N, CA, C and O of each residue as an XYZ file, in Angstrom:
556
protein
N      58.031     91.901    -64.077
C      56.778     92.054    -65.432
C      57.715     90.977    -66.439
O      58.908     90.933    -66.741
N      56.481     90.125    -66.789
C      57.443     89.255    -67.533
C      57.566     90.649    -69.346
O      56.959     91.554    -69.920
N      58.783     89.822    -69.404
C      59.547     90.553    -70.959
C      57.838     89.789    -72.365
O      56.828     89.169    -72.034
N      58.043     90.001    -73.025
C      57.132     89.214    -74.469
C      58.063     88.707    -75.354
O      59.240     89.015    -75.540
N      57.321     87.845    -75.892
C      57.799     87.241    -76.641
C      57.332     87.652    -77.785
O      56.218     88.175    -77.818
N      58.367     87.438    -79.354
C      57.515     86.839    -80.819
C      58.277     85.932    -81.473
O      59.505     85.878    -81.547
N      57.142     84.954    -82.119
C      57.244     84.087    -82.712
C      58.020     84.652    -84.278
O      57.470     85.374    -85.111
N      59.590     84.016    -84.366
C      59.589     84.514    -85.850
C      58.404     83.753    -87.326
O      58.927     82.668    -87.579
N      57.953     83.817    -87.663
C      57.188     83.089    -89.139
C      57.776     83.237    -90.003
O      57.591     82.831    -91.150
N      58.325     83.652    -89.713
C      59.292     83.895    -91.416
C      61.088     84.097    -91.340
O      61.844     84.880    -91.915
N      61.395     82.608    -90.004
C      62.768     82.659    -90.023
C      63.857     82.605    -90.944
O      65.005     82.933    -90.644
N      63.374     82.051    -92.449
C      64.576     82.210    -93.399
C      65.766     84.485    -93.809
O      66.828     85.077    -94.000
N      63.480     84.604    -93.568
C      63.656     85.929    -93.789
C      63.950     86.941    -92.455
O      64.142     88.124    -92.737
N      63.993     86.606    -91.209
C      64.436     86.999    -90.071
C      66.610     87.044    -90.207
O      67.528     87.858    -90.117
N      66.365     85.447    -90.485
C      68.810     85.423    -90.255
C      68.527     85.544    -91.559
O      68.350     84.345    -91.775
N      68.303     86.177    -92.844
C      69.171     87.158    -93.737
C      69.453     89.156    -93.278
O      70.327     90.014    -93.406
N      67.598     88.961    -92.533
C      68.110     90.635    -92.572
C      69.050     90.921    -91.321
O      69.718     91.946    -91.453
N      69.319     89.912    -89.603
C      70.439     89.452    -88.608
C      71.467     89.663    -89.806
O      72.214     90.639    -89.737
N      71.538     88.937    -90.733
C      73.393     88.404    -91.056
C      73.558     90.214    -91.833
O      74.617     90.840    -91.885
N      72.480     90.604    -92.241
C      72.954     91.818    -93.220
C      73.243     92.542    -92.429
O      74.446     92.440    -92.188
N      72.473     93.704    -91.510
C      72.374     94.375    -90.374
C      73.566     94.423    -88.940
O      73.845     95.397    -88.242
N      74.271     92.531    -88.818
C      75.137     92.329    -88.069
C      77.052     92.778    -89.213
O      78.178     93.194    -88.941
N      76.456     92.428    -90.168
C      77.605     92.675    -91.796
C      78.039     93.850    -91.950
O      79.250     94.000    -92.116
N      77.001     95.190    -91.931
C      76.748     96.379    -91.963
C      77.717     96.723    -90.691
O      78.791     97.310    -90.830
N      77.051     96.154    -89.071
C      78.238     97.041    -88.217
C      79.556     96.309    -88.699
O      80.451     97.131    -88.502
N      79.944     95.496    -89.079
C      81.790     94.843    -89.512
C      81.585     95.996    -90.384
O      82.041     97.005    -89.845
N      81.116     96.206    -91.428
C      81.482     97.827    -92.365
C      80.539     97.101    -93.241
O      80.187     96.023    -93.721
N      80.251     99.080    -93.092
C      79.185     99.040    -93.390
C      79.348     99.945    -95.131
O      78.513    100.724    -95.589
N      80.872     99.456    -95.906
C      80.800     99.142    -97.409
C      81.207     97.933    -98.196
O      81.747     97.679    -99.273
N      80.678     97.275    -97.117
C      80.671     95.839    -97.363
C      80.090     95.347    -99.116
O      79.070     95.804    -99.632
N      81.038     94.330    -99.786
C      80.696     94.256   -101.106
C      80.864     92.287   -100.772
O      80.388     91.538   -101.625
N      81.205     91.985   -100.151
C      81.647     90.038    -99.668
C      80.380     90.071   -100.299
O      79.517     90.938   -100.440
N      80.553     88.446   -100.769
C      79.027     87.559   -100.639
C      79.457     87.278    -98.674
O      80.503     86.987    -98.094
N      78.293     87.504    -98.285
C      77.669     86.692    -97.244
C      77.799     85.281    -97.098
O      78.140     84.863    -95.991
N      77.661     84.756    -97.700
C      77.501     83.790    -97.341
C      79.304     82.770    -97.436
O      79.681     81.633    -97.152
N      79.875     83.921    -97.952
C      81.434     82.963    -97.891
C      81.616     83.170    -96.188
O      82.740     83.041    -95.702
N      80.676     83.433    -95.495
C      80.717     84.580    -93.889
C      80.309     83.724    -92.810
O      80.804     83.648    -91.686
N      79.059     82.903    -93.440
C      77.776     82.954    -92.558
C      76.783     82.125    -93.157
O      75.675     82.657    -93.212
N      76.865     80.998    -93.610
C      75.722     80.803    -94.487
C      73.487     81.145    -93.281
O      73.174     81.156    -92.090
N      72.732     81.320    -94.555
C      71.397     81.139    -94.054
C      70.928     79.752    -92.854
O      70.182     79.694    -91.876
N      71.794     78.804    -93.547
C      71.308     78.019    -92.205
C      72.203     77.965    -91.235
O      71.839     77.381    -90.215
N      73.704     78.585    -91.268
C      73.847     78.403    -90.550
C      73.723     79.393    -89.226
O      74.027     79.056    -88.082
N      73.036     81.128    -89.767
C      72.429     82.057    -88.960
C      71.468     81.417    -88.393
O      71.378     81.716    -87.203
N      70.339     80.291    -88.918
C      69.132     79.706    -88.602
C      69.243     78.901    -87.548
O      68.328     78.606    -86.779
N      70.628     78.449    -87.488
C      70.978     77.780    -86.133
C      71.335     78.006    -85.292
O      71.241     77.507    -84.170
N      72.143     79.356    -85.947
C      72.008     81.005    -84.046
C      70.892     80.718    -83.439
O      70.686     80.265    -82.313
N      69.953     81.124    -84.566
C      68.544     81.535    -83.532
C      68.286     79.826    -83.089
O      68.568     79.618    -81.909
N      68.035     79.193    -83.487
C      67.627     77.894    -83.039
C      68.413     77.558    -81.453
O      67.935     76.986    -80.472
N      69.841     78.181    -81.663
C      70.333     78.086    -80.828
C      70.140     79.216    -79.509
O      70.312     78.760    -78.379
N      69.805     80.603    -79.649
C      69.801     81.620    -78.834
C      68.326     81.569    -78.306
O      68.114     81.962    -77.159
N      67.090     81.014    -79.235
C      65.663     81.680    -78.953
C      65.445     80.896    -76.937
O      66.057     79.967    -76.410
N      64.537     81.642    -76.468
C      64.165     81.467    -76.252
C      62.789     80.359    -75.997
O      61.751     80.686    -75.424
N      62.980     79.470    -76.373
C      61.983     78.119    -76.788
C      61.596     78.255    -77.816
O      61.968     79.258    -78.426
N      60.604     77.230    -78.513
C      59.449     77.507    -79.648
C      58.212     77.318    -78.723
O      58.081     76.938    -77.559
N      56.896     77.955    -80.220
C      55.656     78.043    -80.247
C      55.447     76.862    -80.519
O      56.264     76.069    -80.987
N      54.321     76.664    -80.239
C      53.234     75.437    -80.221
C      53.492     74.709    -82.428
O      53.340     73.714    -83.136
N      53.837     75.806    -82.457
C      54.124     75.249    -84.411
C      55.860     75.330    -84.519
O      56.287     75.661    -85.625
N      56.463     75.162    -83.878
C      57.806     75.440    -83.770
C      58.694     76.318    -84.593
O      59.730     76.347    -85.256
N      57.698     77.001    -84.169
C      59.033     78.933    -84.804
C      59.377     79.315    -82.884
O      58.804     79.626    -81.840
N      60.536     79.047    -83.384
C      61.625     80.362    -82.926
C      61.163     81.245    -81.992
O      60.944     82.406    -82.337
N      60.957     80.852    -80.741
C      60.187     82.635    -79.604
C      61.934     82.994    -79.262
O      62.897     82.298    -78.942
N      61.718     84.469    -79.527
C      62.070     86.118    -79.481
C      62.136     87.156    -78.536
O      61.572     88.207    -78.840
N      62.714     87.078    -77.443
C      62.722     88.755    -76.466
C      63.592     89.248    -76.970
O      64.262     88.864    -77.929
N      63.678     90.384    -76.207
C      64.443     91.469    -76.524
C      66.487     90.970    -76.381
O      67.440     91.331    -77.072
N      66.406     90.078    -75.222
C      67.592     89.558    -74.744
C      68.156     88.905    -75.529
O      69.364     89.145    -75.504
N      67.728     87.784    -76.615
C      68.014     86.657    -77.165
C      67.938     87.636    -78.235
O      68.537     88.578    -77.716
N      67.522     88.100    -79.620
C      67.187     89.157    -80.156
C      68.675     89.514    -80.064
O      69.458     88.827    -80.720
N      69.183     90.617    -79.242
C      70.844     90.731    -78.829
C      72.387     89.768    -79.054
O      73.573     89.807    -79.382
N      71.185     88.878    -78.552
C      72.552     87.906    -78.289
C      72.873     87.475    -79.605
O      74.065     87.322    -79.869
N      72.122     87.281    -80.368
C      72.339     86.116    -81.637
C      72.966     87.719    -82.636
O      73.671     87.480    -83.617
N      72.674     89.134    -82.318
C      73.117     90.099    -83.234
C      74.225     90.080    -83.198
O      75.036     90.065    -84.125
N      74.457     90.079    -81.506
C      76.383     89.991    -81.453
C      77.036     88.696    -81.563
O      78.263     88.668    -81.461
N      76.255     87.401    -81.797
C      77.117     86.563    -81.835
C      76.878     86.123    -83.119
O      77.194     84.970    -83.414
N      76.289     86.976    -84.061
C      76.625     87.050    -86.227
C      77.998     87.805    -86.053
O      79.110     87.330    -86.283
N      77.701     89.090    -85.596
C      78.382     90.097    -85.908
C      79.947     89.233    -85.379
O      80.596     88.861    -86.357
N      80.505     88.935    -84.198
C      81.687     88.139    -83.269
C      81.453     86.803    -85.078
O      82.366     87.045    -85.867
N      80.957     86.229    -85.347
C      81.215     85.291    -85.841
C      81.683     86.164    -87.753
O      82.407     85.440    -88.437
N      81.486     86.817    -88.066
C      81.745     87.599    -89.705
C      82.997     88.135    -89.092
O      84.055     88.022    -89.712
N      82.946     88.885    -87.567
C      84.154     89.424    -87.407
C      85.375     88.181    -87.175
O      86.509     88.522    -87.512
N      85.255     87.158    -86.774
C      86.933     86.319    -86.977
C      86.649     85.377    -88.318
O      87.564     84.873    -88.970
N      85.402     85.235    -88.592
C      86.030     84.675    -89.482
C      86.370     86.015    -90.708
O      87.595     86.054    -90.589
N      86.309     86.208    -90.899
C      87.322     87.889    -91.808
C      88.707     88.282    -91.868
O      89.361     88.894    -92.712
N      89.240     87.286    -89.692
C      90.005     87.835    -88.984
C      90.933     86.684    -89.749
O      92.145     86.831    -89.905
N      89.983     85.184    -90.333
C      90.166     84.381    -90.977
C      91.354     83.962    -92.127
O      92.420     83.405    -92.390
N      89.776     85.015    -92.709
C      90.162     85.326    -94.156
C      91.736     86.060    -94.162
O      92.559     85.309    -94.686
N      92.135     86.962    -93.834
C      93.386     87.685    -94.109
C      94.284     87.110    -93.493
O      95.320     87.603    -93.940
N      94.678     85.966    -92.330
C      95.420     85.135    -91.910
C      95.694     84.040    -93.444
O      96.721     83.808    -94.082
N      94.516     83.645    -93.584
C      94.757     83.050    -95.170
C      95.847     83.489    -95.876
O      96.731     82.740    -96.292
N      95.807     85.083    -96.077
C      95.994     85.924    -97.276
C      97.300     85.895    -96.950
O      98.014     86.530    -97.726
N      98.124     85.086    -95.586
C      99.336     86.958    -95.105
C      99.411     87.433    -94.996
O     100.566     87.825    -94.826
N      97.923     88.631    -94.843
C      98.087     90.015    -94.288
C      98.583     90.426    -93.406
O      99.452     91.270    -93.190
N      97.197     88.930    -92.111
C      98.128     89.228    -90.619
C      98.684     88.050    -90.289
O      98.542     86.981    -90.881
N      99.512     88.341    -89.042
C      99.820     86.788    -88.147
C      99.093     86.711    -86.908
O      98.709     87.591    -86.138
N      98.961     85.072    -86.889
C      98.217     85.280    -85.834
C      98.773     83.884    -84.478
O      99.628     83.079    -84.847
N      98.206     83.768    -83.045
C      99.067     82.920    -82.702
C      98.388     82.897    -80.811
O      97.836     83.908    -80.377
N      98.539     81.755    -80.003
C      97.518     81.480    -79.104
C      98.723     82.517    -78.294
O      99.868     82.882    -78.559
N      97.809     82.726    -77.249
C      98.199     84.175    -76.366
C      98.215     82.850    -74.984
O      97.055     82.669    -74.615
N      98.885     82.254    -74.465
C      98.786     81.792    -73.137
C      98.264     82.362    -71.899
O      97.707     81.732    -71.000
N      98.501     83.629    -71.941
C      98.575     84.390    -71.401
C      97.110     85.135    -70.862
O      96.758     85.537    -69.753
N      96.484     85.116    -72.120
C      95.343     85.303    -72.539
C      94.150     84.643    -72.627
O      93.121     85.289    -72.429
N      94.087     83.385    -72.907
C      93.956     82.329    -73.470
C      93.344     82.603    -74.630
O      92.960     81.525    -75.083
N      93.166     83.140    -75.069
C      92.805     83.863    -76.822
C      94.084     83.673    -77.858
O      95.304     83.511    -77.854
N      92.675     83.840    -78.962
C      94.021     83.446    -80.209
C      94.319     85.207    -80.393
O      93.382     85.986    -80.213
N      96.185     85.892    -80.892
C      95.909     87.212    -80.827
C      96.262     87.430    -82.698
O      96.718     86.557    -83.436
N      95.963     88.549    -83.006
C      96.835     88.736    -84.778
C      97.744     89.795    -84.763
O      98.092     90.398    -83.747
N      98.073     89.985    -85.751
C      98.605     90.749    -85.738
C      98.832     91.578    -87.023
O      97.736     91.461    -87.571
N      99.566     92.316    -87.803
C      99.812     92.764    -88.923
C     101.067     92.246    -89.155
O     102.141     92.197    -88.555
N     100.554     91.827    -90.342
C     101.677     91.448    -90.962
C     102.774     91.706    -91.540
O     102.417     92.598    -92.311
N     104.325     91.490    -91.786
C     105.655     92.749    -91.903
C     105.670     92.546    -92.926
O     105.542     91.336    -93.108
N     105.790     93.245    -94.068
C     106.461     92.487    -95.296
C     108.281     93.504    -94.908
O     108.559     94.614    -94.454
N     108.789     92.743    -95.233
C     110.599     93.243    -95.169
C     111.323     92.985    -96.527
O     112.479     92.572    -96.614
N     110.464     93.293    -97.624
C     110.972     92.725    -98.779
C     111.924     94.017    -99.399
O     111.244     95.043    -99.397
N     113.133     94.218    -99.860
C     113.347     95.368   -100.147
C     112.844     96.493   -100.975
O     112.429     95.973   -102.010
N     112.704     97.567   -101.021
C     111.457     98.749   -101.368
C     112.416     98.287   -103.269
O     111.812     98.526   -104.314
N     113.203     97.944   -103.275
C     113.801     98.479   -105.374
C     112.769     97.119   -105.083
O     111.784     97.834   -104.897
N     112.278     95.870   -104.918
C     111.682     95.133   -105.750
C     110.282     95.763   -106.116
O     109.375     95.144   -106.673
N     110.242     96.973   -105.755
C     108.834     97.298   -105.811
C     107.561     96.745   -105.409
O     106.495     96.499   -105.973
N     108.067     96.624   -104.159
C     106.809     96.265   -102.656
C     107.523     97.374   -102.240
O     108.501     97.941   -102.727
N     106.346     97.738   -100.490
C     106.492     98.468    -99.976
C     106.930     97.590    -98.828
O     106.670     96.387    -98.809
N     107.754     98.352    -97.644
C     108.205     97.788    -96.485
C     106.666     98.411    -95.913
O     105.848     99.243    -96.306
N     106.791     97.627    -94.940
C     105.389     97.916    -93.824
C     105.790     97.372    -92.257
O     106.207     96.393    -91.639
N     105.363     98.690    -92.117
C     106.055     98.486    -90.324
C     105.255     98.188    -89.697
O     104.302     98.804    -90.175
N     104.630     97.208    -88.267
C     103.889     97.395    -87.157
C     103.524     98.557    -86.916
O     104.233     99.519    -87.212
N     102.370     98.673    -86.344
C     102.040     99.717    -85.877
C     102.290     99.613    -84.284
O     102.012    100.425    -83.402
N     103.015     98.120    -84.195
C     103.045     98.006    -82.377
C     101.633     97.664    -81.593
O     101.640     97.614    -80.363
N     100.189     97.385    -82.484
C      99.309     97.104    -81.675
C      98.822     95.188    -82.326
O      99.127     94.714    -83.421
N      98.324     94.753    -81.623
C      97.576     94.077    -82.054
C      96.562     93.402    -82.317
O      95.994     93.333    -81.227
N      95.866     92.775    -83.157
C      94.139     93.030    -83.396
C      94.102     90.931    -82.033
O      94.551     89.791    -82.156
N      93.442     91.556    -81.203
C      92.489     90.202    -80.128
C      91.397     90.085    -81.160
O      91.098     90.988    -81.941
N      90.777     88.796    -81.094
C      89.776     87.383    -81.543
C      89.016     88.375    -80.724
O      89.316     88.780    -79.601
N      87.800     88.764    -81.588
C      86.485     88.641    -80.664
C      86.312     87.591    -79.977
O      86.574     86.505    -80.493
N      85.703     87.686    -78.301
C      85.429     86.201    -78.104
C      83.679     86.117    -78.014
O      82.856     87.025    -78.132
N      83.534     85.031    -77.824
C      82.057     84.384    -78.742
C      81.293     85.191    -77.298
O      80.591     86.201    -77.327
N      81.719     84.325    -76.009
C      81.135     84.693    -74.773
C      81.850     86.555    -74.328
O      82.980     86.994    -74.538
N      80.782     87.168    -73.755
C      81.154     88.384    -72.756
C      82.071     87.900    -71.344
O      82.298     86.692    -71.279
N      82.537     88.658    -70.364
C      83.594     88.634    -69.660
C      82.570     87.973    -68.482
O      81.721     88.680    -67.939
N      82.758     86.394    -68.112
C      81.137     85.950    -66.663
C      82.374     87.717    -65.572
O      82.476     87.374    -64.394
N      82.765     88.488    -65.697
C      83.465     89.542    -64.243
C      82.652     90.421    -64.319
O      82.586     91.041    -63.257
N      81.443     91.077    -65.697
C      81.200     92.093    -65.625
C      79.422     92.007    -64.670
O      78.813     93.043    -64.404
């Protein structure tokens, strides 16, 4: 049975709604400006990249699979930008791990003396791994 295709008539509206849904997955209580994570133009490019093709009016065609790919790519994009923002603020550290072939992140340890009115934060020993854009190929 052929899967149904849907033409996106309002591409900007679709991109905005998809971005909001993905952001809510990462954090349901976010108040950040989503343009600082992924712009509408970047969303439109993701839609065009993942769509199943275009109709006669050059509108992107989506099915359930392509819709899910767009959603997952958007969640990953927002998540990764969030990690980069934390690293830029020196709240987490990051490095490339050759053994797993990806960037890894871990909580920053502040070793400043508590007498200087700062808290000493201890790492819980867990690292935060960057979400991959592509799913494991062996699945």
